[in-house]
N, C-alpha and C positions, 0 to 999 in steps of 0.2 A: 504493499500499499504506500502511495506517495505521501511524503510529508510536505505540507505547504509552508514554506519558509521564505526568508527574504530572497533567496536564490534557489533555483531548482537544484536537486541533487546532482552533483557532477559538474556544475557550472561555477566558475569563480573568476576573480580578477586580481591584480596585484594588491588591491585594497583589502581591508578587513571590515567586519561589521562595526567596530569601534570608530571607523572613520565616517559613519552614516549618522549625521546629527539628528535625523528624524526618528531614529530607533533607540529604544532603550535596550539594555542587554537581553538578548533573547533566552528563553528557558533552555536547559541542556539539550533536549530533544530537537531543538530548532538551531543549534550551533552549526555554522557553515563548515563544509569540508575543508581540508587543507588547500591552500592556494595552488593554482595551476597557471601556467603561462597565459597571459591575456591575449589569445589569438583567436581568430575566427569567431568574433563576438556576435555577428549576425547569426551564425549557426547556432550559437548557445542560446540566443534569444528565441530562435525558432523551436529549439528543443524545450526551452522553458514553457512556451505556449502549448506545445503538444502535452507536456506533462500536467500543466494546469487544467487542460481540457479533459485529460484522462481522470484527474481528481474530481472534476465536475461530474463526469459520467458515472464515477463510482458512488456518487452522492455525498462526498465529503465536504465539510464546511470549508469555504475557501474565500478569503476576504480581499484578495488583491483587486486594486482598481486599474482600469485599462487605459484611461486617457493618456498617461505618460508613455505607455508602450505604443499606442497609436501615434503619438507624436514622434516617437523614435522612428517609426516606419516611414514617416514623411521627411525626416531629416537624417539621411544615411551618413552625413558627416560626423554626427555624434558617435556613431558606432566606431570611428577611428580613434576615440579617446576613451579608453576603458574606464579610467577613474571617473570621468564625467558621467558616463553611462551608469556606473555603479551607484553614484550619488542620486541619480534621477530614479534608478530602480529602487533604491532603499526608500526614497521619499514617497514613492508610490505605494508602499506597503505599510499596513498597520503594525503596531508593535507586539503582536502575538502571533503564534503559529496555531491558528484555529483548525488546521487540517492535520494535526498530528495523528500519529497512528492510533492513539486511544480515543480519538474523537468519534462519536457515534455517527452512524450512517443515517441519512434520511430515508424514509419509506419510499420504495421504488415508484409508487403510483403518484408521488409528488412531482416526478421529473427532475430536470436539472436546476440547481440554484441560479439566481441571476448572475450574469457575467459582470455586469456593471454595478459597482457598489461604492458607497460612501467610505471615507477614510476614518470615520469615528469608530469608537469601540464601546460596546455595551454588553450586558448579560443577554444571552439569547433565550427566548421562551422555550419551554419543553425540556429543559435540562440539556441543551445542546452546546453549552459552553459560552464562549465569548466571541463576538463578531460585530459586523457593522450594523447600522440601523436598517440598511437596505435588506440584509439577510434576516434580520429579526422580524421585519415586516412580512417578508416572504414566508417564514416559518409560521408566524402567528395566522396568516391567511389560511394556510393549509390546515393547521390545527383547528381552526374554526369551521372549515369545510367538513373535516373529518368528523367533528363533534355534531355538526348539523346533519350529516348523512348517517351518523352512527345509530340513531334511533334509541329508544328506550330499552333498558334491560327487561327481561321477563320477570314476572311476579312470583315465580316458583310454583305455579300450578302444574299439576300432573294430569296428563290425558292418556288413556289406553286406547290403542288402535289394533285392528285386526280381529280375528275370530277367537273369542276366549274359549278355546277348545284344546284338549290334550294334543300334543305334538305340532300344533299350529304355531305360526309366528305371532307372538304378542308383543307389540311395541309400546314401551313407555316412553312418552314424550314429556320432557321437562321444559318449561318456559324459564330458560336460563339467561346467563349474561349475553349481551350482544357481542358477536364476533365476526371477523372476516377470514376467509380461507387464507389470505396472505398476511394476516396479522402477525405482528412480531413482538408486541409489548402489551399483553402476552401472546405467545403463539397458541392458538386454541387447541392445537393437536399435541404439543409437548408440555405446555405449562398450565393447562386447565384439565384437571383429572376428574372425569365424571364416571361413577360406577354405581350399580344398583344391586342390591342383594335381595333376591327373590327366594322366599322360604315357603314350603308347603305346610299346611296346618299340622301335619303329623311330625314336623321337624326335619323330615327327610323327603326329598333332597332339599338342599339350600345352595343356590347358585349365585356366585359373585360375578356379575356380568359387567365387563368393561363397556362403557358407553362412548358415544362419539358425537362430534359437532355435525349437525344436519342442515345448516344454513336456515332457510325459511320454512323447512319442513315439507316443501313441495319442489325441491330443486330439480328433479327429474323432468318436471313440466316447464319450470320457470327458468332454469339454468342459474338460479341464484347463487351468489358466492358469499352472502352474508345473512345474518339473521339471529334469532334467539332460541332455536329449537335444538335440543340435545336429546339423543335417542339411546335407548338400550333394548335389545331384542331378547325375549324370553321364549324358549321352547319348552313348555310346561310338561313334566314327565307324568303328572298324575292329575285326574280330576279332583275337585274340591276347592277349599279356600286357600288362597295364597296371600302373603303380605309382601310389601316391597318398601325398602328403605334406601334413600339416595345418599351418596357421598359425593361432595363436590368440593375440591380443594385447588388452591392456586399456589404455585411455586415453581422454580426452575426445574424442568424435567419431572414434575410431579406425576404426570400421567404414566411415566415409565419407571421411575425410581421410588414413587411414593412420597409421603410427607407433604408438606404444604400447608397453607392456612385455610382452615374451613371458611367457606363463603356462604354467608346468609343472603337471601332466604332460600338458597337452593340446596344447602347441606342439611341432612337429617330430615328430609320430607318423607312421610310415610303414607301408606295406603293399603287397601286390601281389595281383593276381587275374587270371583268364583269362576272356576274353569269347569267346563262340561266335557264329557267323553268326545272323542273324535267322531265326525260323521262321514269320514272318507272311506271309499272302498276301491277295489281294483288296484291299478298300478301306482296310484298316488302314494308316495312314501308315508304321508301322514296317517294312512290306514293301518300301517304296521309299527310305527314307532321309529325311534332314532336307531340308525345302524351303528353298532358299537363293537369295539374290541373286547372280547371276553376272556382272553387268555389262551385261545385256541388258534387253529390255522384258518378259520373262516369268521368273517363278520357276521353278527346276528342282530336281528331286529329286536329292540327292547320291548315292544308290544306283542307281536305275534309269535316271537321266538324262532322264526324261520331264519335259516342261514341263507347267506347271499353269495351268489357267483356272478362276478362282473363280466359283462361282455359289451363292448362298444368300441368306437373309433378312438385312435390316439392322435388323430390329426384333423384339421390343421391346428398346430400349437398356437397360431395367431388368431384363434377364433374370435377374440375380443378386439381385434384390429379392425373395428367396424365403423364405417362412415357415419352411421346414425348416432354413435355415442359422442357426447360433448368432449371437446378438448382432445380428440383423437387425430393424430397426425402421422403420415408416412414420412420417415426420414431416409428412405432409400428408394431411388427412382425405380428400381426394378421390382419393388415390393409394395404394390399400391394397396390401399385399404379395401377391405371387403364390402360388398353390397349385399350379398346373399340373395341377389335378385332372382335366381332360378327358384328359390323357395318362397317367393311372394305368393305363389298359388297354394302354398301349404298352410298359410295362415288362415285361421278359422274365425268366424264372428264370435265375439265374446273373448277372444284371446287378447292379452295385453299389448298395449303399444304406448308411445308417449309423443308429445309435442305434435299432435295432428296426424299420427299415422307412422311416425318413426318406429323402427324396431321390428317391423312385420317380417322382414326378410330372415333375420336371425331366429325370431320366434318360430317362423314356418320351418326352418332347418331343424330345429329341435323336435317339432311336431313330426317331421319326416323320420328322424332317427327313432322315435318312440313307435311309430307306425311299423317300422321294419323289425321290431323286436328288441332293439338295443335297450340297454339299461344303464349306460354309463357314457360319459364323454369327458374329454380333457382339454386344458387350455393353460397358457402362460398368463400370469398377472403382471409380470414385469420382464421385458426383453429389451430395454434400452441398451444399445451397443451390441445387441445380438443379431441373429439371422434376420429377424423382422424389423427390429428397431422401431416399433410402432405401438407398443402396449406399455402403459404404466398407469398407476392410480393417482399421480400427482397433478398439481395445477399445471405444471410444465415438466418437460422431459427431465430437467436437472434440479427441479425444486423439491427435493426429497423430504422436506420437513412441512410441507403444505399439501393437503389432499383435496381433490376435486369432488365436492359433494355431489354435484349433479351427475357427473359421469358414474360415480360409485352407486348412486340411487339407480341409474338406468341398468348397470350391471345386475343389481339386486332384483330388479323386475324380471330379467332374463333368467337368473338363477332360481328364483322362486317358481317360475313357470316350469323350468326343468325338473324341479322336485315334485311338482304336481303331476308331471308326465312320468314319473318313475325313473328319472335319469340321475345317476350318481355323479357328482361333480368331483373331478380329479384336479385339484389345484396344484399346478406346477409353479412354485414360488419364484423361480429364477432359472436361467440357463447357464451352460458352461461359459459363455462368453462374458458373463457379468457376475458370476458367483463369488469370484475372488480376484486375485491378481496373479493367478497361475493359469496358464492357457493350455487347453487340451490334455490329452492322456499323458503327454511328457511333462506336464506341470512347469512349463517354461515361465519363469518369472518375468512380469512385465506390468507397467502401470495400466490400470483399468479405471477410468474416471467414473464409470457407472456402477462399480462393484460397491454395494452397501457396506460401509465401514472397512472397505478393502478385503472382505470376507469374514470379518469378526462379527460379533453381536454386540454392537454398541448403540449409539443413539438412533442412527438411521434404520438399522435393521429391526431393533425393538419396536420403533414406532410403526414401520411397514407392517410387522406381524400383528401388532396390537390393532391397527386400523382393519386389517382384513378379518381378524377374528371378531372384533366387535361388530362388523357389518354383515358377516356371512356364516358365523358359527351356529346360527339358529337353524341352518338347513339340516334336515334330518339325515342326509346321506352324503358324506364327503370324505376326502382325505387331504392332509397337507403333505405335499411332496417337497422335501427340502430343496430339490433342484434337478433339472434335466442334465444328464452327463456330468454330475457334480464333482468338482475337484477341490473342495474345501479340505482342510486338514481334519483328522478325526476330532481333535479338540474343538474346531470351529463348528463341525457338524453336531457334536453333542451340545454345544452352548445353544445353537439355534433350535434344536429339538427340545431341550429342556425349557427354553423360554415359551415355546408353543404350548408345552405341557402345562406350564405354571399359569398361562394366561387364558387358555381355552376352557371355559366352564364346562363344556360338554364332552371333553376328552375324546375328541375325533381321532381317527386312525392317522398315524404319523410314519411316513415312509421316505425312502431315499432312492434315487436312480443314479446309475453311472454307466460308464463305458462297458461293453460286454467283456473286454479283456481286463478290466480293472476290478472285477467283483471281489476277488480275494483281497486286494488291497484296501478297498472301501468297506465292505460289509463285515469282514471278520473283526475289526476293532470296535464294532458297534453292537455285537451280539449280546444277548443276555442283559446283565446289569451294567454293562459298559455304556449304555445310552438309554434314553427314553423312547427310542423308535419301537413301533409295533409291527413293522413289515418292510418289504423291499419291493421296488418296482424294477422288474427285470427287462433287459433288452438282449435277445439272443438270436442266433441263426435258427431257422425253423428246425433244422435237425439236431439241434443241441438244447432245445427248450426244455424237454421233459427231464433230461439229465441235471440241468442247472437248477430247475424249479425243485426237484427232489433233493438236490444237495443242501439248498438253503432252508428248506423245510426241516430236514434231519438235523442240520447244525444248529439252527436256532432253538429247536426243542432240546437239543443236548445242552445248550447254554443256559437253559432255564426260563426263557421266554420265547414261546412258540411264535414265529412270525407269520403273518398273512402275506403270502407271496403271490404276486400277480404280474 
């Protein structure tokens, strides 16, 4: 980050700061570099301007006034006198370094600060340090606009949505604090922690469900990026009376690390409601209950107790790279977004859609799969930098701490419909190109800008997992796959699987996939009590499938935790 000081870093003259009568002694972080020969001053001035503009673009407070520079541009002869230029340059600058490295950045939606500013100095509003009256006015105007647009906070009231039936999605909506997807003070995804504890009247089960910011509560239709609605999804295991208690705290990383200050009136809200038995039949998974790992080699429905055998397509992995989803872009010319146009004919009256008919193609494609007898499908939820480079849940490809509420609500419409059709959702959480900073089966080390935490389970990965669990764990049938052709280290894989296990209130199936030739290297260190995985996702040549499947069934059982192998 550039420091805004009397002269740009790397530019100097035979003089020193103490020769500039307009300046008091600058703070240590603004001290000039060691003197260099005073040559090519015009080039130095051009470099100064470029660095100044870079600072502006980065949103740094920058208080330099331009008239003296512009005057220099019209009087080239001055550039022949380095000391005279230095005096004019110093006189043009105020006596502080407002753009030091520790200066806060302005919100991106404010745009660039004014280039022309007065030379006076004053305290800046909003805690932005010291700067000119021009800058102060600009900051205050934006603060006032944000406040006017902010709207009022919610009153803490609770609304229940959905069918109050066993195994159905019951959504608790809290009228909470106003927030924006792009907010930073606080960030609504990391620094505001919303959870709801749902407890059956018998005392068991009791689910602590992570909640999430939901903008205006209708973002799938409105594409809203701000609002006061906060949600938590319950999938009730039993009919009868349930109680709910909210937890709402604020603090740095409170949503991920706990702690924080309890916020009234949203913290500690309580309520109760009655859940009826399910009324679903047929393929609808809600007819049979949540599909769960029970310690054997097959998943079992919690309601009907029937065992499940998965059969469905494993492609396209870019299923969610769909033109009808908000904020979805193609970053590779040869990998366009999908329209699912051939399946528009498979959409049926009464099926879901959004924004005047969007979504019909993909909904129709799921109808087609179910009609052909499939009971599963798979998809990537994050492939930035990968084969497709067109699927991510964020507000922008690289905005990994800010989530797109409308896009994710639209994903949820599709996945809820899939569950009603009896289609098991295979979440592939990442792919080999972006799971870490090791590439391919050879694990070649290289920088990967899109790898969450470089492969570890830190701020980015925890938030990613928490947001997906909060928004989709209510689905009755799914698995969390750590990644396609995964190359993370065993410790990284364990940490990721363990965080999922701690966060998912419904304890869905957890698996990992890797290259066919890497199974020994990847699976063996994760067997039994060495990880919280409950299965493996295999990829093999057709004539080696039976042998490999049998191998990991036997070895996982011998290790003390039989895996579901598919």
